[in-house]
SEKOL-134174 format. One record per residue: residue number from 1; residue in three letters; x, y, z of N, C-alpha, C in turn. Coordinates in Angstrom, 1 decimal. Example, Ala and Ser with C-alpha at 12.3 -4.5 7.8 and 13.67 -1.06 7.14 Angstrom:
<volos>
VOLO   num   residuo       nx       ny       nz      cax      cay      caz       cx       cy       cz
VOLO     1       ALA     13.2     -5.7      7.8     12.3     -4.5      7.8     13.2     -3.3      7.8
VOLO     2       SER     12.8     -2.2      7.1     13.7     -1.1      7.1     12.9      0.0      7.9
</volos>
This chain:
<volos>
VOLO   num   residuo       nx       ny       nz      cax      cay      caz       cx       cy       cz
VOLO     1       MET    -25.5     19.1    -23.6    -26.1     18.9    -22.5    -27.4     19.0    -22.1
VOLO     2       SER    -28.6     18.2    -21.7    -29.5     18.8    -22.2    -30.4     18.9    -20.4
VOLO     3       ALA    -31.4     19.7    -20.1    -31.7     19.9    -18.7    -32.5     18.4    -18.4
VOLO     4       ALA    -32.7     18.7    -17.4    -33.2     17.6    -16.3    -35.0     17.5    -16.6
VOLO     5       VAL    -35.7     16.5    -16.7    -36.7     16.3    -16.9    -37.5     16.1    -15.8
VOLO     6       VAL    -38.5     17.2    -15.8    -39.7     17.4    -14.4    -40.9     16.6    -15.0
VOLO     7       HIS    -41.1     15.5    -13.9    -42.1     14.5    -14.0    -43.3     15.1    -13.2
VOLO     8       GLU    -44.5     14.6    -13.8    -45.7     14.9    -12.7    -46.0     14.0    -11.9
VOLO     9       THR    -45.2     13.0    -11.9    -45.7     11.9    -10.8    -44.7     11.4    -10.8
VOLO    10       VAL    -44.6     10.7     -9.0    -43.4     10.0     -8.9    -42.7      8.6     -9.6
VOLO    11       ASP    -43.9      8.1    -10.0    -44.1      6.6    -10.7    -43.3      7.0    -12.1
VOLO    12       GLU    -43.4      8.0    -12.7    -43.1      8.4    -14.0    -41.5      8.7    -13.7
VOLO    13       ALA    -41.2      9.1    -12.7    -39.7      9.4    -12.2    -38.9      8.3    -11.9
VOLO    14       VAL    -39.5      7.4    -11.4    -38.7      5.9    -11.3    -38.8      4.7    -12.3
VOLO    15       ALA    -39.7      5.4    -13.1    -39.9      4.3    -14.4    -38.5      3.7    -15.1
VOLO    16       GLY    -38.5      2.5    -15.3    -37.6      1.9    -16.3    -36.3      1.5    -15.3
VOLO    17       ILE    -36.4      1.7    -13.8    -35.2      1.2    -13.1    -35.1     -0.4    -13.1
VOLO    18       GLU    -34.0     -0.9    -13.8    -34.2     -2.5    -14.4    -34.1     -3.1    -12.7
VOLO    19       ASP    -34.3     -4.5    -12.8    -33.7     -5.5    -12.1    -32.1     -5.6    -12.1
VOLO    20       GLY    -31.6     -5.7    -10.7    -30.3     -5.8    -10.5    -29.5     -4.7    -10.7
VOLO    21       SER    -30.3     -3.4    -10.6    -29.6     -2.1    -10.7    -28.6     -1.7     -9.4
VOLO    22       THR    -27.6     -1.1     -9.1    -27.5     -0.5     -8.1    -28.0      1.0     -8.2
VOLO    23       VAL    -28.0      1.2     -6.7    -29.0      2.3     -6.6    -28.5      3.0     -5.2
VOLO    24       LEU    -27.9      4.4     -5.4    -27.6      4.9     -4.3    -28.8      5.7     -3.7
VOLO    25       VAL    -29.0      5.8     -2.4    -30.2      6.0     -1.5    -29.5      6.9     -0.7
VOLO    26       GLY    -30.4      8.4     -1.2    -29.6      9.7      0.2    -30.4      9.2      1.6
VOLO    27       GLY    -29.6     10.0      2.4    -30.3     10.0      3.9    -29.5      9.8      4.8
VOLO    28       PHE    -29.4     10.3      5.9    -28.5     10.3      7.0    -29.6      9.6      8.3
VOLO    29       GLY    -30.1      8.3      8.3    -31.4      7.5      9.2    -32.5      8.3      8.5
VOLO    30       LEU    -33.2      9.1      9.0    -34.6      9.7      8.1    -34.4     11.2      7.6
VOLO    31       ALA    -33.0     11.7      7.9    -33.1     13.2      7.3    -32.4     12.8      6.0
VOLO    32       GLY    -33.3     13.5      5.2    -33.0     13.9      4.1    -33.1     12.4      2.8
VOLO    33       MET    -34.1     11.3      3.6    -34.1     10.1      2.5    -35.6     10.4      1.9
VOLO    34       PRO    -35.5     10.1      0.6    -36.1     10.2     -0.6    -37.4      9.2     -0.6
VOLO    35       PHE    -38.1      9.5      0.6    -39.3      8.5      0.8    -40.2      8.4     -0.3
VOLO    36       ASP    -40.4      9.4     -0.9    -41.6      9.3     -2.0    -40.7      8.4     -3.0
VOLO    37       LEU    -39.3      8.6     -3.5    -39.0      7.8     -4.6    -39.1      6.3     -4.2
VOLO    38       ILE    -38.6      6.0     -3.1    -38.3      4.7     -2.6    -40.1      3.9     -2.6
VOLO    39       ASP    -41.0      4.9     -2.1    -42.3      4.2     -2.2    -42.7      4.0     -3.8
VOLO    40       GLY    -42.4      4.5     -4.8    -42.3      4.6     -5.9    -41.7      3.3     -6.9
VOLO    41       LEU    -40.4      3.1     -6.3    -39.7      1.9     -6.4    -40.2      0.8     -6.1
VOLO    42       ILE    -41.0      0.8     -4.9    -41.7     -0.5     -4.4    -42.9     -1.0     -5.4
VOLO    43       ARG    -43.4      0.3     -5.7    -44.4     -0.1     -6.6    -44.2     -0.4     -8.1
VOLO    44       GLN    -42.8      0.1     -8.4    -42.2     -0.4     -9.7    -42.0     -1.7     -9.8
VOLO    45       GLY    -41.7     -2.2     -8.8    -41.0     -3.6     -8.8    -39.8     -4.2     -9.0
VOLO    46       ALA    -39.0     -3.0     -9.2    -37.3     -3.5     -9.8    -37.0     -4.3     -8.6
VOLO    47       LYS    -36.4     -5.7     -8.5    -36.1     -6.7     -7.7    -34.3     -6.9     -8.0
VOLO    48       GLU    -33.5     -7.5     -7.0    -32.3     -7.8     -7.0    -31.4     -6.4     -7.0
VOLO    49       LEU    -31.7     -5.8     -6.4    -30.9     -4.4     -6.0    -30.2     -4.2     -5.4
VOLO    50       THR    -28.9     -3.8     -5.8    -27.8     -3.5     -4.4    -28.2     -2.0     -4.2
VOLO    51       ILE    -28.6     -2.1     -2.8    -28.9     -0.5     -2.2    -27.3      0.1     -1.8
VOLO    52       VAL    -27.3      1.2     -2.0    -25.7      2.0     -1.4    -26.6      3.1     -0.6
VOLO    53       SER    -26.4      3.0      1.0    -27.1      4.1      1.6    -26.1      4.2      2.7
VOLO    54       ASN    -26.3      5.0      3.7    -25.7      5.5      5.2    -26.2      4.4      5.9
VOLO    55       ASN    -27.5      4.3      6.2    -28.0      3.1      6.9    -28.8      2.0      5.9
VOLO    56       ALA    -29.6      1.0      7.0    -30.1      0.0      6.1    -31.7     -0.3      6.6
VOLO    57       GLY    -32.4      1.0      6.8    -33.3      1.3      7.3    -33.8      1.3      8.3
VOLO    58       ASN    -35.3      2.2      9.0    -35.6      2.6      9.8    -36.8      2.2     10.2
VOLO    59       GLY    -37.3      1.4     10.7    -38.6      0.9     11.3    -39.3      0.0     10.3
VOLO    60       GLU    -40.4      0.6      9.6    -41.1      0.1      8.4    -41.2      1.1      7.1
VOLO    61       VAL    -40.6      2.0      7.2    -40.4      2.9      6.2    -39.1      3.1      5.1
VOLO    62       GLY    -39.5      3.8      4.1    -38.3      4.3      3.3    -37.2      2.9      3.0
VOLO    63       LEU    -35.9      3.0      3.2    -35.4      1.9      2.9    -35.9      0.5      3.5
VOLO    64       ALA    -36.2      0.6      4.7    -36.9     -0.7      5.6    -38.2     -1.2      4.6
VOLO    65       ALA    -39.1     -0.2      4.2    -40.0     -0.9      3.7    -39.6     -1.7      2.1
VOLO    66       LEU    -38.5     -0.9      1.3    -38.0     -1.4      0.3    -37.3     -3.1      0.6
VOLO    67       LEU    -36.6     -2.9      1.7    -35.9     -4.1      2.1    -37.5     -5.2      2.6
VOLO    68       LYS    -38.5     -5.0      2.9    -39.5     -5.9      3.5    -39.9     -6.4      2.1
VOLO    69       ALA    -40.2     -5.4      1.4    -41.2     -5.8      0.1    -39.8     -6.8     -1.1
VOLO    70       GLY    -38.7     -7.4     -0.1    -38.0     -8.4     -1.2    -37.9     -7.9     -2.4
VOLO    71       GLN    -36.9     -6.9     -2.5    -36.5     -6.3     -3.7    -35.0     -5.9     -3.3
VOLO    72       VAL    -34.5     -6.1     -2.2    -32.8     -5.7     -2.2    -32.2     -7.2     -2.3
VOLO    73       ARG    -31.1     -7.0     -3.1    -30.2     -8.5     -2.9    -29.1     -8.3     -1.8
VOLO    74       LYS    -28.7     -6.8     -1.9    -27.4     -6.4     -1.5    -27.6     -4.8     -0.8
VOLO    75       VAL    -27.1     -4.8      0.5    -27.0     -3.6      1.0    -25.6     -3.0      1.3
VOLO    76       VAL    -25.0     -2.1      0.7    -23.7     -1.5      1.1    -23.7     -0.1      1.7
VOLO    77       CYS    -23.4     -0.2      3.0    -23.9      0.9      4.2    -22.7      1.0      5.2
VOLO    78       SER    -22.7      2.0      6.2    -21.9      2.3      7.0    -22.5      1.8      8.2
VOLO    79       PHE    -23.6      1.9      8.6    -24.5      1.9      9.8    -25.9      0.5      9.7
VOLO    80       PRO    -25.7     -0.6      9.6    -26.7     -1.5      9.1    -27.7     -1.7     10.2
VOLO    81       ARG    -27.1     -1.5     11.6    -28.0     -1.9     12.5    -28.2     -0.9     13.8
VOLO    82       GLN    -29.2     -0.4     13.8    -29.6      0.7     15.3    -30.9     -0.1     15.8
VOLO    83       VAL    -31.4      1.0     17.2    -32.8      0.2     17.3    -33.8     -0.1     16.8
VOLO    84       ASP    -33.7      0.6     15.7    -35.1      0.4     15.0    -34.8     -0.5     13.4
VOLO    85       SER    -34.0     -1.1     13.4    -33.2     -2.0     12.1    -33.8     -3.5     12.0
VOLO    86       TYR    -35.0     -3.6     12.7    -35.3     -5.0     12.7    -35.7     -5.7     11.3
VOLO    87       ILE    -36.3     -5.0     10.4    -36.3     -5.5      9.0    -34.9     -5.8      8.8
VOLO    88       PHE    -34.2     -5.1      8.4    -32.9     -5.6      7.9    -32.2     -6.8      8.9
VOLO    89       ASP    -32.2     -6.8     10.1    -32.0     -7.4     11.2    -32.2     -9.0     10.8
VOLO    90       GLU    -33.5     -9.2     10.4    -34.5    -10.6     10.4    -33.6    -11.0      8.9
VOLO    91       LEU    -33.8    -10.2      7.9    -33.6    -10.5      6.7    -31.8    -11.3      6.6
VOLO    92       TYR    -31.1    -10.5      7.4    -29.7    -10.9      7.0    -29.5    -11.7      7.8
VOLO    93       LEU    -30.1    -11.8      8.8    -29.9    -13.2      9.9    -30.4    -14.3      9.3
VOLO    94       GLY    -31.3    -14.1      8.6    -31.8    -15.5      7.6    -31.6    -15.6      6.3
VOLO    95       GLY    -30.2    -14.8      5.9    -29.2    -15.4      4.5    -30.1    -14.7      3.5
VOLO    96       LYS    -31.2    -13.7      3.6    -31.9    -13.2      2.4    -31.5    -12.2      2.0
VOLO    97       VAL    -30.4    -11.3      2.5    -29.8    -10.0      2.0    -28.2    -10.1      2.6
VOLO    98       GLU    -27.3     -9.6      1.2    -26.1    -10.0      1.7    -25.6     -8.3      2.0
VOLO    99       LEU    -24.5     -8.1      3.0    -24.2     -6.5      3.7    -22.7     -6.7      3.4
VOLO   100       GLU    -22.4     -5.6      2.7    -21.1     -4.8      2.9    -20.6     -3.5      3.6
VOLO   101       VAL    -20.4     -3.4      4.6    -19.9     -2.8      5.8    -18.8     -1.6      5.2
VOLO   102       VAL    -18.8     -0.5      5.0    -17.8      0.3      4.6    -18.1      1.5      5.5
VOLO   103       PRO    -17.0      2.0      6.2    -16.5      2.9      7.0    -17.4      4.3      6.4
VOLO   104       GLN    -17.9      5.3      7.0    -18.9      6.3      6.7    -17.9      7.2      5.7
VOLO   105       GLY    -16.7      7.7      6.4    -15.9      8.5      5.3    -15.8      8.1      4.0
VOLO   106       ASN    -15.2      6.4      4.2    -14.6      5.7      2.8    -16.1      6.0      2.0
VOLO   107       LEU    -17.4      5.5      2.6    -18.3      5.7      1.4    -18.4      6.8      0.7
VOLO   108       ALA    -18.5      7.8      1.6    -18.6      9.0      0.7    -17.6      9.2     -0.2
VOLO   109       GLU    -16.3      9.0      0.4    -15.2      9.1     -0.7    -15.0      8.3     -2.0
VOLO   110       ARG    -15.7      7.1     -1.8    -15.7      6.1     -2.8    -16.6      6.7     -3.9
VOLO   111       MET    -17.7      7.1     -3.4    -18.8      7.5     -4.4    -18.2      9.1     -5.1
VOLO   112       ARG    -17.9     10.0     -4.0    -17.0     11.2     -4.8    -15.9     10.8     -5.8
VOLO   113       ALA    -15.2     10.1     -5.3    -14.0      9.6     -6.3    -14.7      9.1     -7.7
VOLO   114       ALA    -16.0      8.2     -7.8    -16.8      7.9     -8.9    -17.3      9.1     -9.7
VOLO   115       GLY    -17.6     10.1     -8.9    -18.1     11.0     -9.7    -17.1     12.1    -10.5
VOLO   116       ALA    -15.7     12.4     -9.5    -14.6     12.9    -10.0    -13.9     12.2    -11.1
VOLO   117       GLY    -14.3     11.2    -11.5    -13.7     10.3    -12.4    -12.1      9.6    -11.8
VOLO   118       VAL    -12.1      9.6    -10.4    -10.8      9.1     -9.9    -10.7      7.6     -9.9
VOLO   119       GLY    -10.0      6.8    -10.0    -10.0      5.5     -9.9     -9.8      5.2     -8.3
VOLO   120       PRO     -9.5      3.8     -8.4     -9.0      2.8     -6.8     -8.1      4.3     -6.3
VOLO   121       PHE     -8.2      4.3     -4.7     -7.2      5.1     -4.1     -6.9      4.3     -2.8
VOLO   122       TYR     -5.9      4.8     -2.3     -5.4      4.1     -0.9     -6.1      5.3      0.5
VOLO   123       CYS     -6.5      4.2      1.3     -7.0      5.2      2.7     -6.6      4.3      3.7
VOLO   124       PRO     -6.1      5.1      4.9     -6.0      4.2      6.2     -6.8      3.7      7.1
VOLO   125       THR     -8.1      4.3      6.8     -9.5      4.0      7.7     -9.4      2.3      7.2
VOLO   126       ALA    -10.1      1.5      8.3    -10.1     -0.1      8.6     -9.0     -0.7      8.5
VOLO   127       VAL     -7.6     -0.1      8.6     -6.5     -1.0      8.7     -6.5     -1.7     10.4
VOLO   128       GLY     -6.0     -3.0     10.1     -6.4     -3.7     11.2     -7.7     -4.2     11.9
VOLO   129       THR     -8.8     -4.0     11.0     -9.9     -4.3     11.5    -10.2     -5.5     10.7
VOLO   130       PRO    -11.6     -6.4     10.8    -12.2     -7.2      9.7    -12.5     -6.7      8.7
VOLO   131       LEU    -12.7     -5.5      8.4    -13.2     -4.9      7.4    -12.0     -4.7      6.2
VOLO   132       ALA    -10.7     -5.0      6.7     -9.7     -4.8      5.6     -9.1     -6.1      5.2
VOLO   133       GLU     -9.9     -7.4      5.4     -9.9     -8.6      4.7    -10.0     -8.8      3.2
VOLO   134       GLY     -9.0     -9.1      2.8     -9.0     -9.3      1.2     -8.7     -7.9      0.3
VOLO   135       LYS     -8.5     -7.2      1.0     -8.1     -6.0      0.3     -6.4     -5.6      0.5
VOLO   136       GLU     -5.9     -5.0     -0.6     -4.8     -4.8     -0.8     -4.2     -3.7      0.0
VOLO   137       SER     -2.9     -3.9      0.5     -2.8     -2.7      1.4     -0.9     -2.4      0.8
VOLO   138       ARG     -1.2     -0.9      1.3      0.4     -0.8      1.0      0.7      0.1      2.1
VOLO   139       VAL      2.4      0.4      2.3      2.7      1.5      3.1      3.4      2.3      2.7
VOLO   140       PHE      2.6      3.7      3.0      3.3      4.8      2.5      3.8      5.9      3.7
VOLO   141       ASP      4.9      6.2      3.7      5.4      7.2      5.0      5.5      6.2      6.2
VOLO   142       GLY      5.7      5.0      6.2      5.5      4.3      7.6      4.0      3.8      8.0
VOLO   143       ARG      2.9      4.3      7.1      1.5      4.1      7.4      1.2      3.2      6.7
VOLO   144       GLU      0.2      2.3      7.1     -0.2      1.3      6.1     -1.7      1.5      5.4
VOLO   145       TYR     -2.1      1.9      4.5     -3.2      2.1      3.3     -4.0      0.9      2.8
VOLO   146       LEU     -5.2      1.0      3.0     -5.7      0.1      2.0     -6.5      0.5      0.8
VOLO   147       LEU     -6.5     -0.3     -0.2     -7.2      0.2     -1.5     -8.7     -0.2     -1.7
VOLO   148       GLU     -9.1      1.2     -1.9    -10.7      1.4     -2.3    -10.9      1.7     -3.6
VOLO   149       HIS    -11.9      1.0     -3.9    -12.7      1.6     -5.1    -13.8      2.0     -5.4
VOLO   150       PRO    -13.7      3.2     -6.7    -15.2      3.9     -6.6    -16.3      3.3     -6.9
VOLO   151       ILE    -17.2      3.9     -5.9    -18.7      3.2     -5.8    -19.3      3.9     -7.3
VOLO   152       ARG    -19.9      3.4     -8.4    -20.5      3.9     -9.1    -21.9      3.0     -9.4
VOLO   153       ALA    -23.2      3.7    -10.0    -24.3      3.7     -9.5    -24.8      3.4    -11.3
VOLO   154       ASP    -25.8      2.8    -11.4    -27.3      3.0    -12.0    -28.0      3.7    -12.0
VOLO   155       TYR    -28.3      4.3    -10.7    -29.1      5.3    -10.4    -28.8      5.9     -8.9
VOLO   156       ALA    -29.0      7.2     -8.8    -29.3      7.8     -7.5    -30.8      8.2     -7.1
VOLO   157       LEU    -31.1      8.0     -5.9    -32.2      8.5     -5.4    -32.1      9.4     -4.5
VOLO   158       ILE    -32.3     11.0     -4.8    -32.1     11.6     -3.4    -33.1     12.7     -3.4
VOLO   159       SER    -32.9     13.5     -2.3    -34.0     14.5     -2.1    -33.4     16.0     -1.6
VOLO   160       ALA    -34.1     16.9     -2.6    -33.6     18.4     -1.9    -34.7     19.5     -1.8
VOLO   161       TYR    -34.6     20.4     -1.2    -35.6     21.1     -0.9    -36.2     22.1     -2.2
VOLO   162       GLN    -35.4     22.3     -3.2    -35.8     23.0     -4.1    -35.2     22.8     -5.7
VOLO   163       ALA    -35.7     23.0     -6.7    -35.0     22.9     -8.0    -35.5     23.7     -8.9
VOLO   164       ASP    -34.9     24.1     -9.8    -35.2     24.9    -10.9    -35.6     24.1    -12.0
VOLO   165       THR    -36.3     24.5    -12.9    -36.6     23.7    -14.2    -35.7     23.2    -14.8
VOLO   166       VAL    -34.3     23.5    -14.5    -33.5     22.6    -15.4    -32.5     21.9    -14.4
VOLO   167       GLY    -32.9     21.8    -13.5    -32.0     20.8    -12.4    -31.5     21.1    -11.4
VOLO   168       ASN    -31.1     22.1    -11.3    -30.3     23.0    -10.3    -30.9     22.6     -8.8
VOLO   169       LEU    -29.9     22.1     -7.8    -30.7     21.9     -6.7    -30.2     22.4     -5.3
VOLO   170       VAL    -31.1     22.8     -4.7    -30.6     23.5     -3.5    -31.3     22.6     -2.0
VOLO   171       TYR    -30.6     21.9     -1.0    -31.2     21.4     -0.3    -31.3     22.2      1.3
VOLO   172       ARG    -32.1     21.3      2.0    -32.2     22.2      3.7    -31.3     21.6      4.6
VOLO   173       LYS    -30.5     22.3      5.0    -29.6     21.8      6.4    -28.9     20.3      6.1
VOLO   174       THR    -29.2     19.8      7.5    -28.6     18.4      7.1    -29.2     17.3      6.2
VOLO   175       ALA    -30.4     17.7      5.6    -31.3     16.9      4.8    -30.0     16.9      3.8
VOLO   176       ARG    -29.4     17.5      3.4    -28.3     17.7      2.2    -27.2     16.3      2.1
VOLO   177       ASN    -26.8     15.9      3.2    -26.1     14.8      3.7    -25.4     14.2      2.4
VOLO   178       PHE    -25.7     12.8      1.9    -25.1     12.4      0.6    -25.5     12.7     -0.6
VOLO   179       GLY    -26.7     13.3     -0.7    -27.2     13.7     -1.9    -26.2     14.5     -2.9
VOLO   180       PRO    -25.5     15.3     -2.5    -24.5     15.8     -3.5    -23.4     15.0     -4.4
VOLO   181       VAL    -22.6     13.8     -3.2    -21.8     13.1     -4.0    -22.6     12.1     -4.9
VOLO   182       MET    -23.8     11.5     -4.0    -24.6     10.6     -4.8    -25.0     11.1     -6.1
VOLO   183       ALA    -25.3     12.3     -6.4    -26.1     13.1     -7.7    -24.6     12.8     -8.8
VOLO   184       THR    -23.5     12.8     -8.8    -22.4     12.9     -9.4    -22.0     11.3     -9.7
VOLO   185       ALA    -22.2     10.4     -8.6    -21.8      9.1     -9.3    -22.8      8.1     -9.8
VOLO   186       ALA    -23.7      8.4    -10.2    -24.8      7.5    -10.6    -25.0      8.2    -12.3
VOLO   187       THR    -25.7      7.0    -13.2    -25.6      7.4    -14.4    -27.0      8.0    -14.8
VOLO   188       THR    -28.1      7.8    -13.5    -29.1      8.7    -13.7    -29.1      9.2    -12.4
VOLO   189       THR    -29.5     10.2    -12.2    -30.0     11.0    -10.8    -31.5     11.3    -10.8
VOLO   190       ILE    -32.3     10.9     -9.8    -33.6     11.1     -9.5    -33.5     12.1     -8.6
VOLO   191       ALA    -34.3     13.0     -8.5    -34.1     13.9     -7.3    -35.8     14.4     -7.1
VOLO   192       GLN    -36.4     13.9     -5.5    -37.6     14.5     -5.3    -37.2     16.0     -4.5
VOLO   193       VAL    -38.1     16.6     -4.9    -38.0     18.3     -4.1    -39.3     18.5     -4.0
VOLO   194       ASN    -39.5     19.7     -2.8    -40.6     20.2     -2.1    -41.0     21.5     -3.1
VOLO   195       GLU    -40.1     22.0     -3.8    -40.5     23.2     -5.1    -39.9     23.2     -6.1
VOLO   196       VAL    -40.6     23.4     -7.3    -39.7     23.4     -8.5    -40.0     24.8     -9.0
VOLO   197       VAL    -38.9     25.7     -9.2    -39.0     27.2     -9.4    -38.4     27.7    -10.7
VOLO   198       PRO    -38.8     28.6    -11.3    -38.4     29.0    -12.9    -36.9     29.0    -12.7
VOLO   199       VAL    -36.3     29.1    -13.7    -34.5     29.2    -14.2    -34.5     30.9    -13.2
VOLO   200       GLY    -33.5     31.2    -13.0    -33.1     32.2    -12.4    -33.7     32.8    -10.8
VOLO   201       THR    -34.7     32.2    -10.5    -35.2     32.2     -9.2    -33.9     31.7     -8.3
VOLO   202       LEU    -33.3     30.8     -8.2    -32.3     30.3     -7.2    -31.0     31.1     -7.2
VOLO   203       ASP    -30.5     31.4     -6.3    -29.1     32.1     -6.0    -28.0     31.2     -6.4
VOLO   204       PRO    -27.3     31.4     -7.4    -26.4     30.6     -8.0    -25.6     30.3     -6.8
VOLO   205       GLU    -25.3     31.4     -5.8    -24.3     30.7     -4.5    -24.7     29.5     -3.6
VOLO   206       ALA    -26.0     29.4     -3.9    -27.0     28.3     -2.8    -27.0     27.2     -3.4
VOLO   207       VAL    -26.5     26.9     -5.0    -26.8     25.7     -5.5    -25.4     24.9     -5.3
VOLO   208       VAL    -26.1     23.6     -4.8    -25.3     22.8     -4.3    -24.7     21.8     -5.4
VOLO   209       THR    -26.0     21.4     -5.9    -25.7     20.5     -7.1    -26.2     20.9     -8.3
VOLO   210       PRO    -25.3     20.9     -9.3    -25.4     21.5    -10.3    -26.3     20.7    -11.8
VOLO   211       SER    -27.0     21.6    -12.5    -27.8     20.5    -13.2    -27.4     19.3    -13.9
VOLO   212       ILE    -26.0     19.8    -14.3    -25.5     18.9    -15.1    -25.7     17.2    -14.3
VOLO   213       TYR    -25.7     17.1    -13.4    -25.4     16.1    -12.4    -27.1     15.4    -12.5
VOLO   214       VAL    -28.4     15.8    -12.8    -29.6     15.8    -12.4    -30.4     15.2    -14.0
VOLO   215       ASP    -31.0     14.2    -13.7    -31.7     13.9    -15.0    -33.1     14.0    -14.8
VOLO   216       ARG    -34.1     13.7    -13.7    -35.0     13.6    -13.6    -35.4     14.2    -12.2
VOLO   217       ILE    -36.4     15.2    -12.1    -37.4     15.8    -10.9    -38.2     15.6    -10.9
VOLO   218       VAL    -39.0     15.5     -9.7    -40.5     15.6     -9.2    -40.8     16.2     -8.1
VOLO   219       ARG    -42.1     16.8     -8.2    -42.2     17.6     -6.8    -43.0     16.6     -6.1
VOLO   220       VAL    -43.0     16.8     -4.6    -43.5     16.1     -3.6    -44.1     16.9     -2.4
VOLO   221       GLU    -45.0     16.4     -1.9    -45.8     17.4     -0.5    -44.3     17.4      0.3
VOLO   222       ALA    -44.1     18.0      1.4    -43.3     17.8      2.3    -43.9     17.0      3.4
VOLO   223       ARG    -43.6     15.9      3.9    -44.0     14.9      4.9    -42.8     14.7      6.0
VOLO   224       HIS    -43.5     14.6      7.2    -42.8     14.3      8.2    -42.7     12.8      8.7
VOLO   225       TYR    -41.5     12.1      8.8    -41.9     10.6      9.2    -41.2     10.5     10.7
VOLO   226       THR    -42.0      9.8     11.6    -41.4      9.2     12.9    -41.5      8.1     12.8
VOLO   227       VAL    -40.4      6.9     13.7    -40.2      5.9     13.5    -40.3      5.2     15.1
VOLO   228       GLN    -41.1      4.1     15.5    -41.4      3.9     16.7    -40.1      2.8     17.1
VOLO   229       GLY    -40.0      2.7     18.2    -38.8      2.0     18.8    -38.8      0.7     18.4
VOLO   230       ALA    -38.0     -0.3     18.4    -37.7     -1.6     18.1    -38.8     -2.4     18.7
VOLO   231       ARG    -38.9     -3.3     18.1    -40.5     -4.3     18.3    -39.6     -5.7     19.4
</volos>
């Protein structure tokens, strides 16, 4: 096992992401979204990306900016539309981006399954809804379940509060959200953090994502984003 690489710049951290990659992007709305890594990915220019995230962008920052840049082929998410999702709305209605809607619990569990080495599994969520169309179903103990497949990715872009120099991560409150499961489900996990500290500084009981799941780290300045209402 090798330690994560601590990069000097965001552009170094996102270098090498290929066209057509599947990328997990942390965040619940704006909370915990890796804005700096997304901005770096826009500069890097990879296209035809499949993005897996909870939302499909807010306003014109973060994921919305990546969508606006024309780099996304498909979005897999739980909540594609909200009051400020006008970038996604325009692209989807114009046939310029594909969409797969996944119930939120299923989204988390499909990524967790990938990280745990679990194969397809059965879940009752979405039975009897349009999301069940085309999915294999079985009845267990009198209840219908749908077959769901793990979500594995080429890259995960996540945000954490602190990292030590080998890649152990500590999150801050709700900014944790999908970061831990995404880190386990990607071939390469890239984390932006507000602080990088020496090994031994972090309380082991506070480490949520062990360094074994983290490949690249970059320190960024803490920034606060706000989004105006839909135009």
